[in-house]
KOLMAR-433304 format. One line per field, with one value per residue: residue in three letters; chain; x, y, z of N, C-alpha, C in turn. Coordinates in steps of 0.001 Angstrom, whole numbers. Layout:
# residues N
type <- (Ala ...)
mol <- (A ...)
n.east <- (X ...)
n.north <- (Y ...)
n.up <- (Z ...)
ca.east <- (X ...)
ca.north <- (Y ...)
ca.up <- (Z ...)
c.east <- (X ...)
c.north <- (Y ...)
c.up <- (Z ...)
END
This chain:
# residues 76
type <- (Met Thr Ile Thr Thr Thr Thr Cys Ser Ile Ser Asp Ile Ser Ser Met Ser Thr Ser Thr Lys Gln Arg Ile Thr Leu Phe Ile Asn Pro Thr Ile Val Lys His Ala Arg Ala Gln Ala Val Leu Glu Glu Leu Thr Leu Thr Asn Leu Val Glu Lys Ala Leu Ile Lys Tyr Leu Pro Lys Glu Ile Val Ile Lys Lys Ser Glu Ile Lys Val Asp Phe Asp Leu)
mol <- (A A A A A A A A A A A A A A A A A A A A A A A A A A A A A A A A A A A A A A A A A A A A A A A A A A A A A A A A A A A A A A A A A A A A A A A A A A A A)
n.east <- (91322 91506 89563 90151 88928 88774 87677 86961 85915 84155 84272 83231 84897 85068 85997 88582 91884 94713 97117 96326 95863 96744 99337 99372 100448 99290 98786 97117 94916 95662 93581 91395 92270 92258 89633 88662 89900 88669 86097 86413 87041 84615 82923 83926 85991 88963 91206 91926 89719 87558 88246 88230 85533 84323 85320 84134 81465 81556 82753 81697 80132 81192 83681 84230 86648 87478 89778 90913 92904 94718 96138 98711 99905 103033 104407 103676)
n.north <- (91231 93478 95712 97502 100150 101493 104067 104937 107522 109075 112434 115684 115979 117680 120159 119899 120809 120805 120505 118990 116459 113097 111666 109082 105914 104092 101092 100698 99382 100411 100940 101425 103822 105550 105647 106745 109200 110354 110545 112330 114598 114920 115511 117758 117610 117002 114180 113272 114239 112911 110282 110320 110886 108534 106598 107496 107014 104258 103200 102413 104703 104829 103030 100480 99285 96680 95614 92944 92743 90545 90183 88786 87746 86884 86710 85101)
n.up <- (107520 104994 103036 100240 98261 95091 92978 89791 87610 84968 84641 83892 81170 79097 79739 80058 79537 77148 78674 80840 79930 79062 77209 74947 73392 70757 68893 66172 63752 60443 58651 60260 61496 59325 58574 61052 61131 58857 59564 61751 60426 59066 61352 62273 64250 66244 65826 68342 69918 68864 69359 72185 72539 71515 73292 75788 75198 75075 77390 80902 83137 85678 87476 89869 91793 93830 96228 98037 100980 102683 105823 107355 110575 111501 113828 116064)
ca.east <- (91355 91077 89151 90497 88086 89048 86652 87312 84772 84377 83672 83137 86201 85030 86671 90033 92880 95682 98064 95823 95589 97945 99761 99557 100725 98403 98917 95746 94857 95656 92199 90490 92759 92012 88260 88442 90407 87744 84969 86743 86905 83119 82336 84922 86686 90357 91189 91820 88253 86731 88524 87707 84035 83917 85594 83199 80326 81845 83051 80817 80400 82034 84199 84631 87564 87789 90895 91033 94174 94800 97319 99089 100948 103928 104981 102654)
ca.north <- (91451 94965 95873 98840 100486 102550 104377 105651 107979 110052 113653 116583 116206 118755 121344 119595 121514 119922 120169 117880 115203 112136 111293 107668 105407 102939 100440 100510 98986 101618 101228 102077 105144 106260 105748 107687 110693 110883 110756 113450 115736 115234 116007 118878 117358 116537 112770 113073 114507 111700 109031 110488 110795 107127 105973 107896 106287 102900 102984 102712 106040 104682 101582 100416 98137 96275 94731 92521 92529 89678 90476 87603 88119 85768 86951 84495)
ca.up <- (106115 104738 101619 99563 97130 94220 91967 88628 87074 83999 85048 82772 80550 77968 80267 80319 78735 76656 79734 81805 79224 79063 75829 74930 72145 70364 67720 65568 62259 59604 57974 61259 61627 58131 58711 62069 60579 57861 60444 62624 59640 58765 62499 62554 65579 66197 65994 69844 70534 68311 70179 73546 72417 71297 74574 76750 75006 75359 78935 81873 83898 86946 87614 91350 91958 95239 96373 99386 101419 103837 106540 108247 111567 111697 115154 117107)
c.east <- (90807 90730 89437 89623 88627 88030 87277 86039 85034 83521 83426 84510 86185 85810 88156 90929 93913 96715 97532 95528 96879 98197 99916 99901 99990 98877 97518 95820 94759 94349 91270 90997 92294 90479 87976 88864 89280 86483 85124 86574 85398 82461 83031 85411 88141 90163 91108 90368 87455 86907 87996 86094 83530 84182 84603 81809 80359 81995 81913 81176 81277 82355 84666 85467 87850 88904 90977 92487 94093 96181 97595 100206 101775 104541 103845 103333)
c.north <- (92819 94915 97356 99043 101681 102829 105287 106140 108961 111318 114484 116841 117186 120031 121106 120307 120444 119525 119261 116604 114387 111757 109757 107161 104220 102402 99957 100196 100233 101931 101899 103506 105991 106617 106842 109089 111201 111277 112135 114658 116051 115974 117327 118825 116979 114988 112483 113203 113327 110571 109034 110380 109326 106411 106250 107230 104791 102530 103259 104049 105978 103192 101589 99101 97854 95314 94309 92231 91738 89782 89327 88095 86729 85725 86356 84066)
c.up <- (105906 103205 101180 98264 96437 93223 91013 87872 85964 84341 83724 82160 79380 78435 80408 79211 78222 77658 80690 81134 79194 77616 76023 73510 71959 69119 67161 64146 61418 58910 58884 61381 60528 58160 59823 61727 59692 58624 61230 61669 59371 60015 62960 64048 65243 66355 67514 70367 69955 69140 71507 73523 72329 72718 75693 76481 75239 76670 79812 82629 84973 86962 89182 91340 93368 95359 97829 99775 102748 104436 107550 109217 111940 113136 116258 118352)
END
């Protein structure tokens, strides 16, 4: 049995340029989007930066995913 470990962590993303970001499509309640846009204006942020900031606060700093692989040899 082999265990594969993958670690995902949030490093200093404030230095990320637009070219290193990933475009995504989300379906979000229009009322939430309107509220988020208004908040972004108040904080003088882009909607992208506001959403990133919220996700960084919500998500854990590091996620470790362990996957067990069981190998069976049928050539006995």
